[in-house]
N, C-alpha and C positions, 0 to 999 in steps of 0.2 A: 096440509103443508103450512108450516109457520114462518115467521119472519126470518128465521135462520137458514131456510132451505130454498133451493131453486132447482127445477128440473132442467138438466142440460141435454136430455135426449130428445127434445122437441124443438121445432123452429129452425131458423137458418143457422147452419153450422158456422159460417164466417162471422155472423153477427154475435152468436152466442160466445164463440171463442174470443172475439175482440172484447166484448163487454166483460167477460170473465178475466181475461189476461191483463187488461189495462190496470185495474186496481192491484193485481198481483205484481205488475211491473213497478208501479209506484210504491207499493209496500216494500219490495226488495230494494228499490232506490233509497227510500227513507231508512231502511234497516242498515244498508251499507254505510250510511252517514255516521253510524256509531264509530266504526273504526277509522273512517276517513277524517271525521272531526277530530278524533284523537291524534291522528298523524299530522294534520295541518296545524292544530293548535300547539302540539308538542314541538313540531318543527319550527314554528315561528317564535315560541316563547321559551323553549328549553334546549334547543340545539340538536345537532346531528347525532350525538351519542344517545340521548333520550329517544330520538326518533328511531334509531336502530333498535333500541330496546323495546319500543312499542311494536315495531314490525316483527321482531323475532318472537316476543311473548305472545302476540296475537296469532302468529302462525301456529304455534304449539297449541294454544287454547282452542283454536279453530278445529283441531282434530276432534275434540269432544263434541263440538257442534255438528261435525260431519256424522258422528254416530247417531245423534238424536234426529237429525234431518232424515237419515235413512229409515229409522224406525217410524218416524212420523209419516214418511211417504207410504210405508206399508199401511198405516192407519188411514191415510187419505184414500188410497185405492180400495181398501176393504169397505170403508164407510160408503164410498161412491158406488161400489157394486151392489151393496145391500140397499142403498137408496134407489138405484135403478131397478132392482129386483122387487122392491116394495117390502123388504123384511125389516120391520120396525124394531122388533124385540132384539134381533141379532145386532142391529145398528147400535142400540143402547148398550148392549153387552160389549161391543167392540170399543166404545168410548171408555167405559169403565176399565176394561183390560188395558187399553193404551195408557191411560193416566197412571194406573198402578205399576205397570212395567217401567215407565219412564221415571217415576218417583224412586223406585228401588234402585234403578240403574244410576240415577243422579247421585244418590248417597254413596254407592260403591265407587263410582268414578272420582268423586271428590276426594275420598280417602286415598285411592291409588295415586292420583295426580299429586297430592301433597307429598307423598313418599318419593315420587320419582321425577318431580319437576326439575330439580337441580341436575341429576344425571342426564336427563334429556337435553338440557341446555348445553352441557359439556359435549354430548354426543353429536350435536349439530354444529359444533365448532363456533359457538357464540364468541364474538370478539371480546377479549378481556375487558376493554374499556366500556363495553356495553352490557357486561354480564349482570351487574347488580340491578340495573334498570330493567333488564329483561326478566330477571327473577322476581322483582317486586310486581311488575305488571302481571306476570303469569300466575303467581300465588293468589293475588286478589281476584282475578277473573275465575280461577278454579273454585274459589270459595263461593262464587255466584252461579255454579253449575246448575243448581236446581231451578233458578230463574230462567236460564237459557232453555232448559228442557221444558219448563212450563209454557213459555211463550210458543215454542214450536209445536207442542202438543195441541194447544188451542187452535193455532193456525191450521194444523192438519185436519182437525175435526171440521172447522168451518168450510174449508175448501172441498173436502169430501162431500159435504152437504150442498155444495154449489154456491157458497157465499164467500166471495173474495174481498168484500168491502170491510167487514168487521176487523180482520187482521190489520188492515191499513189504518184504521182509527187508533188502535191501541199501540201500534209501533210508532205512529206519529207523535203520540204523547210521550213515549219513551225517548224518541230522538230529540225533541225539544228540551226535555229534562237533561239529556246527556250533554248537549251543546252548552247549556247554561252551567252545568257542573264542571265541564271541561274548562270553561273560561274562569270560573271561580277558583278551582283547585290548581290548575296548571298556570294560567296567566297571572292570577292575583296572589295565590299562596305559594307559587313556585314549587309544586310537588312533583313535577316531571312526569315520568311514566306511571308512577304510583297514583298520582291524581287522576290521570286518564283512566286507569283501571277502576278506581273507586267510582268515578262518574258513570262508567259503562255498567257496572254491576248494579248500582243504585237505581239507574233509570230502567233497567230490565226488571228489577224487583217491583218498581212502581207500576209498570205496564201489566205484569202478571196479576198483581193484587187487584188493580182496578178491573181487569177482565173478569176475575172470579166474582167480585162484588156485583158487576153488571149482570152476569149470567144467573147468579142466584136470585136476583130480583126480576128476572125475565122468564118467559115461557120456553125455557130451554129443555131439550130432550133428556139431559142428564141432570140429576138433582143435587149432586155434590154431598150427599149423605155418606157417612162413613161406611155403611153397609154396601153402598154401591161401588166402592173401590175394591173390585174382586178380580181374580184371574179366572176367566171362563176358558175352559180347555180348548174348545173348538176355535174360538176367536183368537186365542193366544197362538195356537199352531199356525193359523193363517197369517197373523200379523208377522210372526217370525219368518214364515216362508217367503214373504215379500221383503220385510224390513231388514233382515240380517244380510242378504246379498247386497241390498242397496246401501246399507251402512258400511259394509266392507268396501264396496265400490267407491263410495265417497271418501272413506278414510284412506284407501290406497291412492286415489287420485291426489288428494291433498298431501299425503305423505311424500309423493313423488315431487311435489313442488317444494316441500321442506328440504328434500335432498338437494334440489337446485339451490335453495337458500344456503344450505351448508357449503356447496361449491363456491357460491359467491362470497360467503363469509371469509373464505381463505384468500380472497383477492385483496379486499380492504374494507374498512368500515364505511367508506364513501360508496363503494359498490353495493354493500348491504343496504344502505339507506336508499340508494337510487333504485335498486330492484324492488325494495319495499314500497317506494312511492308509485312505481309502475303497477305493482300488485294492487294498490289501493285504487288507482285509475281503472285497472282491469276489472275490479269488483263492480264498477259502474258500467263499463263497456259491454260486459257479457250479461248484464241484467236482463235485456230483452230475451236473449236466447234461453236463459235459465227460467224466467217467468213463463214464457210461452211453452217451453218444454214441460214444466210442471203443470201448466194449465191443460196441455194435451193429455197428460197422465190422468188428471182428475176427470176431465170431460170424456175421454175415451173409456175410462173405467165405468162411468155411469151408463154410457151407451152400450158397452159390452154386457153389463148387468141387465140392461133392458133388451138384449138380443139384437142390437143395431150395430153390427160389425162394420157395415159400409160407412156409416156415419163416423165411426171411430177412425177409419182410414182417411176419410175426407178431413177430419179434424187434424190429423197429422200433416197432411199436405198443405192445408191452409196455414197451419202453424209454422211450417218451414218457410213459406213465403213471407209471412208477417215478421218472423224473427230475423230473416235475412235482410229485409229492407231496413229495419232499425239498427242491426249490427253494422251494416254498410256505412251508415252515418258515423258511427263510432270509429270505424276504420279510417274514414276520411279525416276526422278530427285528429286522430293519433298521427296520421301522416303529415298533416299540415302544421300542427302546433305542438310538437313534442316538448320543446324547451318551456314554453309558457305553461304547459300542464304541470311540469315538474317544479316550476317556480312557485306554484301554489303551495307546495309542501315544504319549501325551504330555499335559501339563497346560496347554499354552498356550491361553488362552481364545479367541484369534483363530483358531488352527488348528481348534479344536473347532467354532466357529461356522461357518466356511467349509466344513468337512467335512460338517457336518450338513445344510447347504443343498444341497450336491452330492448327498448320499445320498437326499434327498427325491425327486429326479428320477430318479436312476440306478437305484433299487431295483426299478422296474417291469421292468427287463431280466431280473430273476430269473424272472419268470413266463413269459417268452417263449422264452428260450434252450433249454429242454428240447425244444421242438418243432423248432427249427432244427438243433440239434446231432444229434438222432436222424435227421432227414431226411438230413443230410450224412453220417451214419454209414452209412446204407444206400447212398447214391450212391457214396461212396468205396469201400465194400466191394465194390460191383459194378464198380469200375473207372472210374466216371464222375466223377473228381475235377475235370475241366475245368469242368463245370457249376457245381460248388461255388465254383470260383475266380471265374467270371463273376458269379455271384450276390453273392459277397463284395465284389468291386470295386464293383458297383452300390451296395450298402448302405453301404460304408465311405467311398467317395470322393464319390458323388453325393448321399447322404442324410446320413450321420452328421456329416461335417465341416461342410457348408453349414448344416445345421439348428443345430448347436452354435454356429457363428459368428453366425448370425442372432439366435438368442435370447440367447446369452451376451454377445456383444460389441456387435453393432449395436443391439439393443433394451435393452442395459444390465442384463440380468438376472444377470450375473456367473456364479458357479459353478453356480447352479441352472439357468440357461439352457444352459450347456455340457453339463450332465448329461442334458438332455432328448434330445439326439441319439442316445444309445445305444439306449434301448428302441424309439424310432421306427424306427431302421435295422434292428434285429433283427426287428421286426414285418413290415416290408416283405419282408425276406429269407425269412421263414417262409411268407408268402403265395405268393411266387414258387416256393419249394420245394414247396409243396402242389400247385400246378398242374403242375410237372414230374413229381411222383410220379404224379398222376392220368393224365398223358399216356402212361405206361408206356415212355417213351423210355429210362429207365435199364435196362430189360430187354433192349434190342436188341443189346448186345454185352457180353462179359466178357473178362477177360484170357486165360482158358483156354477152349479149345473142346473139348467132350467128343467 
């Protein structure tokens, strides 16, 4: 075992999960500063229209990120199971296959998004006054797709091998570069949403390049030679078996929030900016649940690969408790300080009023997502990502969107009504996940047979 690896199938479950999850949480916290820094600096130095443009453009570009996160999750699970199983050659093949798949997909998606970015912005009812800013932000971030994919691929590999510290180092470098470039391009050169996009892409490129240089000079399991970038049939099949349902799940979930954005866009540009500000705060508030859920996925996958199902279940239970405690703190903050939170993003009274109304309803989601994400972590870690996909489709399409439209638009409750759909959808998904867990169907098959 080298410096990049850690065995998560031995020792105290609570201690292992805590030590693995904390760098993961900090990494996600730092990574979310990308978009939050964009929103704060643009809001303070470029105004509400540019702020709305960053919100809308980042919502669309995040769809691409959801795809790569899903496929990367497949890589994390498969690498972790091979690690637990002790299959070194298959582990190396998985890394080469993952890198190759994501490189090809990044090129394809870049071309597709350049062709359809403008129609997508029209489709989601982008306010006319914010259209050009949204377009500039989106086109620049689309051009940096390969860097987004590269960072997520490296993070997936490290976490599958039990190392959550290296991703933290490289994303921290990127975040510092992003904040510096935001201040330079937006505050000093007055480039608005365009400057924020250039800062984001440039910092991601820096992070990926430094990561490659570091690994090539270290004793890493993958050598980065051209011949090593190959599609290995068995590993490709298993990657897609987990990754495609997870990608679709992430994309559908995020797409449902884009539909909510489209609803809000029809209300006013202030409502759009206010909901965008809450979305940025939410990206912090649900970080503990996301990080712990993903940690449960990686750790349970290693344990299942090593034949330790009981440890996998215990990992999920400890994860739910850990994530809930941290999410409860965020719920209290959102309840007590909604206006001060929104004032961080801008001083427009209409934006603050609309954002506070939205937060009143949305904040209850913070109390429920720890359960759902940790359930999904166990299911995905055992190779059952298809169930998580079906559950996500049910909650996003059948519950979240109709409920938000009913209360927000039909009943005239505005952004408050739109926000109600999120916690209700998460609650229903959690109940369904509980029944699936109790049925023991997630135990019936895994990716690797001992």
